[in-house]
C-alpha positions in Angstrom: -10.0 -6.3 27.9 -7.5 -4.0 25.9 -6.4 -0.6 27.1 -8.1 2.5 25.7 -4.7 3.5 24.3 -4.4 0.3 22.2 -8.0 0.6 21.1 -7.4 4.1 19.9 -4.2 3.2 18.0 -6.1 0.4 16.2 -8.9 2.7 15.4 -6.8 5.6 14.0 -4.7 3.1 11.9 -7.8 1.5 10.5 -9.3 4.8 9.4 -6.2 6.2 7.9 -5.4 3.0 6.1 -8.9 2.5 4.7 -8.8 6.0 3.3 -5.5 5.3 1.5 -6.5 1.9 0.2 -9.5 3.4 -1.6 -7.0 5.2 -3.9 -3.9 2.9 -3.9 -2.6 -0.4 -5.2 -1.7 -2.0 -1.9 -4.9 -4.0 -2.0 -4.3 -5.0 -5.5 -0.9 -6.6 -4.9 0.0 -9.3 -7.4 2.1 -12.2 -6.4 5.0 -13.1 -8.7 4.0 -16.7 -8.3 2.2 -17.9 -11.4 -0.9 -20.1 -10.6 -0.2 -23.7 -10.0 -3.5 -25.8 -9.9 -5.6 -22.8 -10.8 -8.1 -22.3 -13.5 -6.5 -22.7 -17.0 -6.6 -19.4 -19.0 -4.6 -19.7 -22.2 -1.4 -20.6 -23.9 1.1 -17.9 -24.6 4.8 -17.5 -25.7 7.5 -18.2 -23.2 9.1 -15.2 -21.5 12.3 -15.0 -19.7 11.7 -15.9 -16.0 8.7 -18.2 -16.7 8.7 -21.4 -14.6 9.8 -24.3 -16.8 7.3 -26.5 -15.3 4.6 -24.3 -17.1 5.9 -25.2 -20.5 3.4 -27.0 -22.7 5.7 -29.4 -24.7 3.1 -30.9 -26.9 1.7 -27.5 -28.0 5.3 -26.3 -28.4 6.1 -29.2 -30.7 3.4 -28.0 -33.1 5.0 -24.6 -33.3 8.7 -25.3 -33.5 9.7 -21.6 -33.6 7.7 -20.7 -30.6 7.9 -22.1 -27.1 4.5 -22.0 -25.3 3.6 -22.0 -21.5 0.3 -22.5 -19.8 -1.1 -19.4 -18.1 -3.6 -19.6 -15.4 -6.0 -17.2 -13.9 -4.5 -15.5 -10.9 -5.4 -16.9 -7.6 -7.9 -14.8 -5.8 -7.6 -16.0 -2.2 -4.0 -15.5 -1.4 -2.4 -16.1 1.9 -0.1 -13.4 3.5 2.0 -14.1 6.5 3.3 -11.0 8.3 6.5 -11.7 10.3 7.4 -8.9 12.8 10.7 -8.5 14.4 10.2 -7.3 18.1 13.8 -7.9 19.3 15.4 -5.3 21.6 17.1 -3.5 18.7 13.8 -2.4 17.5 13.3 -0.3 20.6 15.8 2.3 19.4 14.8 5.7 18.1 16.8 8.9 17.8 13.6 11.0 17.0 10.0 11.0 18.3 9.3 7.5 17.4 10.9 4.1 17.9 11.6 1.8 15.0 9.2 -0.7 16.6 6.4 1.7 16.5 6.8 2.3 12.7 7.3 -1.6 12.2 4.0 -2.3 14.0 2.2 0.3 11.8 3.5 -1.2 8.7 2.4 -4.7 9.8 -1.0 -3.2 10.7 -1.3 -1.6 7.2 -0.5 -4.8 5.5 -3.1 -6.7 7.5 -5.7 -4.2 6.6 -4.7 -4.4 3.0 -5.1 -8.1 3.1 -8.5 -7.8 4.6 -9.4 -5.2 1.9 -8.4 -7.8 -0.8 -10.4 -10.6 1.0 -7.2 -12.5 1.4 -6.0 -14.6 4.3 -3.5 -13.0 6.7 -1.5 -14.4 9.6 1.0 -12.9 12.0 4.3 -14.2 13.5 6.1 -12.2 16.1 9.7 -13.2 16.6 12.9 -12.3 18.3 15.5 -15.0 18.9 12.5 -17.4 19.0 9.1 -17.5 17.5 7.1 -15.9 20.3 3.5 -15.6 18.9 1.7 -17.0 15.9 -1.8 -16.1 14.8 -2.7 -18.6 11.9 -3.9 -17.2 8.6 -7.7 -16.4 8.3 -9.8 -13.8 6.6 -12.5 -11.4 7.8 -12.7 -8.2 9.8 -12.9 -9.8 13.2 -9.8 -11.8 12.5 -7.9 -8.7 11.5 -9.1 -6.8 14.5 -7.8 -9.5 16.7 -4.5 -9.5 14.9 -4.1 -5.7 15.3 -4.9 -5.8 18.9 -2.3 -8.4 19.4 0.1 -6.5 17.3 0.0 -3.4 19.4 -0.4 -4.9 22.9 2.1 -7.9 22.7 5.3 -7.7 24.9 8.2 -9.5 23.7 10.3 -11.9 25.9 13.5 -12.5 23.6 16.2 -9.8 23.1 18.2 -10.9 20.1 17.3 -11.1 16.5 17.6 -14.6 14.9 16.3 -14.7 11.4 17.3 -18.4 11.1 14.7 -19.4 13.7 12.1 -17.4 11.8 12.9 -18.8 8.4 13.2 -22.5 9.6 9.7 -22.1 11.1 8.2 -20.4 8.0 9.8 -23.0 5.8 8.2 -25.9 7.6 5.1 -24.6 9.1 3.7 -21.9 6.7 1.6 -23.0 3.8 3.2 -23.3 0.3 2.8 -20.4 -2.1 2.3 -18.1 0.9 3.5 -14.5 0.5 5.7 -13.7 3.4 6.4 -10.3 4.5 9.5 -9.9 6.9 9.5 -6.6 8.8 12.7 -6.2 10.6 15.8 -4.1 11.1 17.7 -7.2 9.8 20.5 -6.9 12.4 21.4 -10.5 12.2 24.0 -12.7 10.6 24.3 -15.8 8.5 20.6 -16.3 7.6 21.0 -16.9 3.8 20.8 -20.6 3.9 17.6 -20.6 6.0 16.1 -18.0 3.7 16.7 -20.1 0.7 14.8 -23.0 2.2 11.8 -20.6 2.6 12.0 -19.4 -0.9 11.7 -23.0 -2.3 7.8 -22.7 -2.3 7.0 -19.3 -0.9 7.6 -15.6 -1.8 9.4 -13.4 0.6 9.4 -9.6 0.7 11.7 -7.8 3.1 10.7 -4.5 4.6 13.8 -3.1 6.5 13.3 -0.4 9.0 16.2 1.7 10.1 16.9 4.8 12.2 19.0 7.5 10.6 21.6 7.2 13.5 22.1 3.6 12.3 23.4 4.8 9.0 25.4 7.8 10.1 25.9 8.7 13.8 26.0 12.3 14.8 29.3 13.6 15.7 29.2 14.2 19.6 32.5 12.9 20.5 33.2 10.1 22.9 29.9 8.3 24.1 29.3 5.2 26.1 26.7 3.1 24.3 24.9 -0.1 25.3 24.0 -2.9 23.0 20.3 -3.4 23.5 20.5 -7.1 22.6 23.7 -8.1 24.5 23.6 -5.3 27.2 27.4 -4.8 26.6 28.8 -1.3 27.3 31.2 0.2 24.6 32.9 3.4 24.4 32.3 4.8 20.9 34.0 7.7 19.1 31.2 9.0 17.1 33.7 11.2 15.0 35.4 8.2 13.7 34.8 7.4 10.1 35.2 3.7 10.8 31.9 3.9 12.7 30.1 5.4 9.9 31.7 2.9 7.3 30.9 0.0 9.5 27.2 1.0 9.8 26.9 1.5 6.0 28.7 -1.8 5.2 26.2 -3.7 7.5 23.4 -2.3 5.5 25.1 -3.2 2.2 25.7 -6.7 3.4 22.0 -7.0 4.1 21.0 -5.8 0.7 23.5 -8.2 -1.1 22.1 -11.3 0.8 18.5 -10.4 -0.1 19.3 -9.4 -3.7 21.3 -12.6 -4.3 18.4 -14.6 -3.0 15.9 -12.7 -5.3 14.1 -11.0 -2.4 12.6 -7.6 -3.1 13.6 -5.1 -0.3 11.9 -2.0 0.8 14.2 0.1 3.0 12.4 2.6 5.3 13.6 5.2 7.7 11.9 5.4 11.2 11.7 9.1 10.7 10.2 9.1 7.2 6.7 9.0 5.7 6.5 5.3 5.2 2.9 5.1 3.8 3.9 6.9 0.6 6.8 4.8 0.2 4.9 1.6 0.8 2.3 2.5 -1.8 5.0 3.4 -4.3 6.8 0.1 -3.7 3.6 -1.9 -4.4 2.8 0.1 -7.5 6.2 -0.6 -8.9 5.6 -4.3 -8.2 2.2 -4.1 -10.1 4.1 -2.7 -13.1 
């Protein structure tokens, strides 16, 4: 049995999301991956960025001035894998909500959007280990189970290890899956593992940060505790080096993801994430 509080959260999220989905493009998300093994549609001129494996060399030979590629009907039954970071750093919040609360809601919205589009959706909860996996499936009952697990799960690990996540996704998640990684991305040296995942899957990063993680309020000397290592540090919040270091960390994250060709949506825990999420998907549709 789930608690009344969890049941109420799931119900409210479902009602709110379905209302928005009826007038947005989240459910109409299009993958960047062009269909392999799907029903043939037509030949068209090559465009920059097309996969060279789709070039029809015989047809192109008959039109020397025009390189042609095979176009397929878009796959209708896609597979979404939602990867949610529940490490200790996501328990931070300088306002009324924790980063983790917002991240769970984002994961819930994406799950409901997948159901809306009759796609398969699965869930991976991770920290410094893969803690919980719900294999992809479709249907209302499956998504209800996923949402319940999402809001009731209590993590065991503290640190964030994206290498553990990407190694698992690269070897265990189906090819051509669309992988959403919802995290604060407070992790180092994950570029190599990310590239292995990108070999046959599409990755979309959704980064959730608290405003204080970008620029701390000047309140003088403060003892702070690292939520992932439990170490205590005396911090001078007036120091420009603190703000510079925080902003540099965010820039480094963006550089790694951009270099790898991963689209990034950066959200603030205090913001209205639903509007930004919808605008992000509308932009991708264009």
